[in-house]
C-alpha positions in Angstrom: -27.2 50.4 192.4 -27.6 46.8 191.4 -25.1 45.1 189.2 -28.1 44.0 187.0 -29.8 46.9 185.4 -33.6 46.9 185.0 -35.4 48.0 181.8 -35.9 51.8 181.7 -39.6 52.5 181.2 -42.7 53.7 182.9 -43.0 57.4 183.2 -40.5 60.1 182.3 -37.0 59.2 183.5 -34.8 61.6 185.5 -31.1 61.8 184.7 -28.6 63.3 187.1 -25.7 64.9 185.2 -22.4 65.9 186.7 -19.9 68.0 184.9 -22.7 69.7 182.9 -20.8 73.0 182.6 -17.7 71.4 180.9 -16.6 70.9 177.3 -18.3 67.6 176.9 -21.0 68.0 179.6 -22.5 71.1 178.1 -23.0 69.4 174.7 -24.4 66.2 176.3 -27.0 68.3 178.2 -28.1 69.9 175.0 -28.4 66.5 173.3 -30.5 65.2 176.2 -32.8 68.3 176.2 -33.5 67.7 172.5 -34.0 64.0 172.9 -37.4 62.7 171.8 -37.8 60.8 175.1 -37.7 64.2 176.9 -35.9 63.0 180.1 -36.0 65.2 183.1 -32.5 66.5 183.9 -31.0 67.3 187.2 -27.6 69.0 187.1 -25.2 68.6 190.0 -22.9 71.6 190.1 -20.3 72.8 192.5 -19.1 76.4 192.1 -19.9 77.2 188.4 -23.0 78.8 187.1 -25.1 76.8 184.7 -25.5 78.6 181.4 -28.9 80.2 181.0 -29.7 78.0 178.0 -29.6 74.9 180.3 -30.7 76.3 183.6 -34.2 77.2 182.3 -34.9 73.7 181.2 -33.3 71.7 184.1 -33.3 71.3 187.8 -30.0 72.4 189.4 -28.7 71.1 192.7 -25.5 72.2 194.5 -23.0 69.7 195.9 -19.3 68.7 195.7 -17.8 65.3 194.9 -15.3 66.0 197.6 -18.0 66.5 200.3 -20.1 63.3 200.5 -22.5 65.0 203.0 -23.4 67.5 200.3 -24.5 64.7 198.0 -27.2 63.4 200.3 -30.5 63.3 198.4 -29.1 64.4 195.0 -30.1 61.0 193.5 -33.5 60.7 195.0 -36.0 59.9 192.2 -33.2 59.5 189.7 -33.1 56.5 187.3 -29.8 57.2 185.6 -26.6 59.0 186.7 -24.4 60.4 183.9 -21.1 61.2 185.6 -19.0 63.5 183.4 -17.2 65.4 186.1 -13.4 65.0 186.6 -10.3 67.0 187.3 -7.0 67.2 185.4 -4.3 67.9 187.9 -0.8 66.9 188.9 -1.7 67.0 192.6 -2.3 63.5 193.9 -4.6 64.5 196.8 -6.9 66.6 194.5 -7.0 63.9 191.8 -7.9 61.2 194.4 -10.5 63.4 196.1 -12.4 64.2 192.9 -11.8 61.3 190.5 -11.6 58.4 192.8 -13.2 59.2 196.2 -15.7 61.6 194.6 -16.9 58.9 192.2 -17.2 56.4 195.0 -19.2 58.9 197.1 -21.6 59.4 194.1 -21.9 55.7 193.6 -22.8 55.2 197.2 -25.5 57.9 197.0 -26.8 56.3 193.7 -27.0 52.9 195.5 -28.9 54.4 198.4 -31.4 55.9 196.0 -32.0 52.8 193.9 -30.4 54.3 190.7 -30.6 51.7 187.9 -28.0 53.0 185.5 -24.7 54.7 186.1 -22.6 55.9 183.1 -19.2 57.4 183.7 -17.0 59.3 181.3 -13.4 58.0 181.6 -10.5 58.2 179.2 -8.5 55.7 177.1 -5.4 57.5 178.5 -5.6 55.1 181.4 -4.1 52.4 179.1 -0.7 54.2 179.0 1.8 54.7 176.2 0.9 51.9 173.8 1.0 50.8 171.1 -2.7 50.0 171.2 -4.2 48.4 168.1 -7.8 47.5 168.7 -7.3 44.9 171.5 -10.6 44.3 173.3 -9.3 44.8 176.9 -6.0 46.6 177.2 -4.3 46.6 180.6 -4.4 49.8 182.6 -0.9 51.4 182.7 -1.6 55.0 183.7 1.5 57.2 183.7 -0.1 60.4 185.1 -1.6 61.3 188.4 -4.9 62.2 186.7 -5.2 58.9 184.8 -4.3 56.8 187.8 -7.1 58.4 189.8 -9.6 58.1 187.0 -8.7 54.4 186.5 -9.4 53.8 190.2 -12.7 55.5 189.9 -13.6 53.5 186.8 -12.9 50.3 188.7 -15.4 51.3 191.4 -18.0 52.0 188.7 -17.4 48.7 187.0 -17.5 46.8 190.3 -21.0 48.3 190.9 -22.2 47.1 187.5 -22.0 50.5 185.7 -20.7 51.6 182.3 -17.5 53.4 181.6 -17.0 55.4 178.3 -13.4 55.8 177.2 -12.7 58.3 174.5 -9.1 58.9 173.6 -8.9 62.3 171.9 -11.9 64.6 171.6 -12.1 67.7 169.3 -14.6 70.4 168.5 -15.6 73.9 169.7 -14.6 74.3 173.3 -11.5 72.1 173.1 -8.6 73.6 175.1 -6.5 70.4 175.3 -6.2 68.2 172.2 -5.9 70.5 169.2 -4.0 73.3 171.1 -1.5 70.6 172.3 -1.1 69.4 168.7 -0.6 72.9 167.4 2.0 73.4 170.2 3.8 70.3 169.0 3.8 71.3 165.4 5.1 74.7 166.3 7.8 73.5 168.7 8.8 70.4 166.7 7.9 70.9 163.0 8.8 67.3 162.0 6.9 64.1 161.4 7.2 61.7 164.4 7.9 58.2 163.0 6.8 59.5 159.6 3.3 60.4 160.8 2.2 56.8 160.4 0.6 56.3 163.8 -3.2 55.8 163.9 -5.3 57.4 166.6 -8.8 57.1 167.8 -10.7 60.4 167.7 -14.2 61.5 168.2 -15.9 64.9 167.8 -17.5 66.4 170.8 -20.8 66.5 169.0 -20.6 62.7 168.2 -19.6 62.0 171.8 -22.6 64.0 173.1 -24.9 62.3 170.6 -23.8 58.7 171.5 -23.7 59.4 175.2 -27.3 60.7 175.1 -28.4 57.6 173.1 -26.8 55.3 175.7 -28.3 57.2 178.7 -31.8 57.1 177.2 -31.6 53.5 175.7 -34.8 51.7 176.7 -33.1 48.3 176.9 -30.5 47.6 179.7 -26.9 48.3 179.1 -24.6 45.3 179.7 -23.3 45.3 183.3 -19.8 46.3 184.1 -18.9 47.3 180.6 -16.1 49.5 179.1 -17.1 51.1 175.8 -14.3 52.6 173.7 -15.8 55.9 172.5 -14.4 56.8 169.1 -15.2 57.1 165.5 -14.7 53.6 164.1 -12.1 54.7 161.6 -8.8 55.6 163.2 -7.1 58.7 161.8 -3.5 58.5 160.5 -1.4 61.3 162.1 -0.1 62.5 158.8 -3.7 63.0 157.6 -4.7 64.5 160.9 -1.9 67.1 160.9 -2.3 67.8 157.2 -6.0 68.7 157.7 -5.2 70.7 160.8 -2.5 72.7 159.0 -4.6 73.3 156.0 -7.6 74.6 158.1 -5.5 76.7 160.5 -3.0 78.1 158.0 0.0 76.4 159.6 3.1 75.1 157.7 3.4 71.3 157.4 6.1 69.6 159.3 9.3 68.8 157.3 11.6 66.0 157.8 11.3 63.2 160.3 12.2 62.3 163.9 12.0 59.0 165.7 10.4 58.6 169.1 13.8 57.6 170.5 15.3 61.0 169.3 12.5 63.1 170.8 14.4 63.8 174.0 17.4 65.3 172.1 15.1 67.5 170.1 13.1 68.7 173.0 15.7 69.7 175.5 16.8 66.5 177.2 15.6 64.6 180.3 14.5 67.8 182.1 11.8 68.1 179.5 10.3 64.7 180.0 6.6 65.7 180.0 6.7 67.2 176.5 8.6 64.1 175.3 5.9 61.9 176.7 3.1 64.0 175.3 4.6 64.3 171.8 5.5 60.6 171.7 1.8 59.7 171.7 1.6 61.1 168.2 4.2 58.6 167.0 2.5 55.5 168.5 -0.7 53.7 167.5 -3.5 54.5 169.9 -6.7 53.1 168.4 -9.5 51.3 170.0 -12.4 49.1 168.7 -15.6 51.1 169.2 -18.0 48.7 167.4 -19.9 47.8 170.6 -20.5 51.4 171.4 -22.3 52.2 168.1 -24.2 49.0 168.2 -25.6 49.6 171.7 -26.4 53.2 170.9 -28.2 52.2 167.8 -26.5 55.0 165.8 -24.5 55.5 162.7 -21.2 57.3 163.2 -20.9 60.8 161.9 -18.6 61.8 159.0 -14.8 61.3 159.3 -12.3 63.7 160.9 -11.5 65.8 157.8 -15.2 66.8 157.3 -16.0 67.3 161.0 -12.8 69.3 161.7 -13.5 71.6 158.7 -16.8 72.5 160.4 -15.3 73.5 163.7 -12.1 75.0 162.3 -13.5 78.6 162.5 -13.8 78.2 166.2 -10.2 77.0 166.5 -8.9 79.8 164.2 -10.5 82.4 166.6 -9.5 80.8 169.9 -6.0 79.8 169.0 -5.1 83.4 168.8 -4.8 83.3 172.5 -1.7 81.9 174.2 -1.5 78.1 174.2 -1.8 76.2 177.5 1.5 75.6 179.3 0.6 72.0 179.7 -1.7 69.5 178.1 -2.8 66.0 179.2 -0.5 63.1 178.2 -1.4 59.7 177.0 -1.2 58.1 180.4 
């Protein structure tokens, strides 16, 4: 893949999508299938079955990011790669194999096949604990195995001239991480952290799929080696976020206040360091300037959090009846 992208025109383009069976990938595929440009889609899958709603309208190829030989030919005839696949794990070997080496193997195959556009879904968690207040290029300070491996993969994409999308927190039907983790926090620690004043960058999964499809099918070239912060342009104040969530899910509001410095004492001491780190993110600003994203996509952002969360709250009310996950991704 060249570091200088060519204009995308002439015939119907083919887009290779990885991670199409995931929370974000499934929505992105639906957006692409409905796009007026009607791109041909080729889905790279490993061991999951593609839902019937997508399989009937796409080409499906089997391969594994951890097996470069299995990727031979998957990019042949492809104009754009939309790389949404990743793994969340505490195992360094697995994280490296999928998020770093797997991305590099896919990049190599894309280069061999003359792919013109490579868009990768990353995460703003690679920036670490913050505070982050709209600075254009925060330094990477990953605190987790997953984020460190994803940052390494991002760097390879950027070195090859590709585009990296970095959402911070994503919500909507299918979310098993963000809102469940926030409910877990409210249940375990029913207090406002730092008064609930922190501001966070959020995006609904529908908006994320919509803007991703727009970038992938954009006729004009994308700027080479670009990171796009992928969020609604209006950060959400944690107090407003939690209030809307509690109202929609029938949970009691937190009472009282706790500082970030006192979280450890309230959560069980040093042995409980992971929850302390996870909960602390809701007491620290993590918001990112997404103006370039919306400008390049040529789209208007959707409604704000309160309205969009109200629309997906029935899904959460049904699925949060199940036990909450034992762990959730941290901001780092």
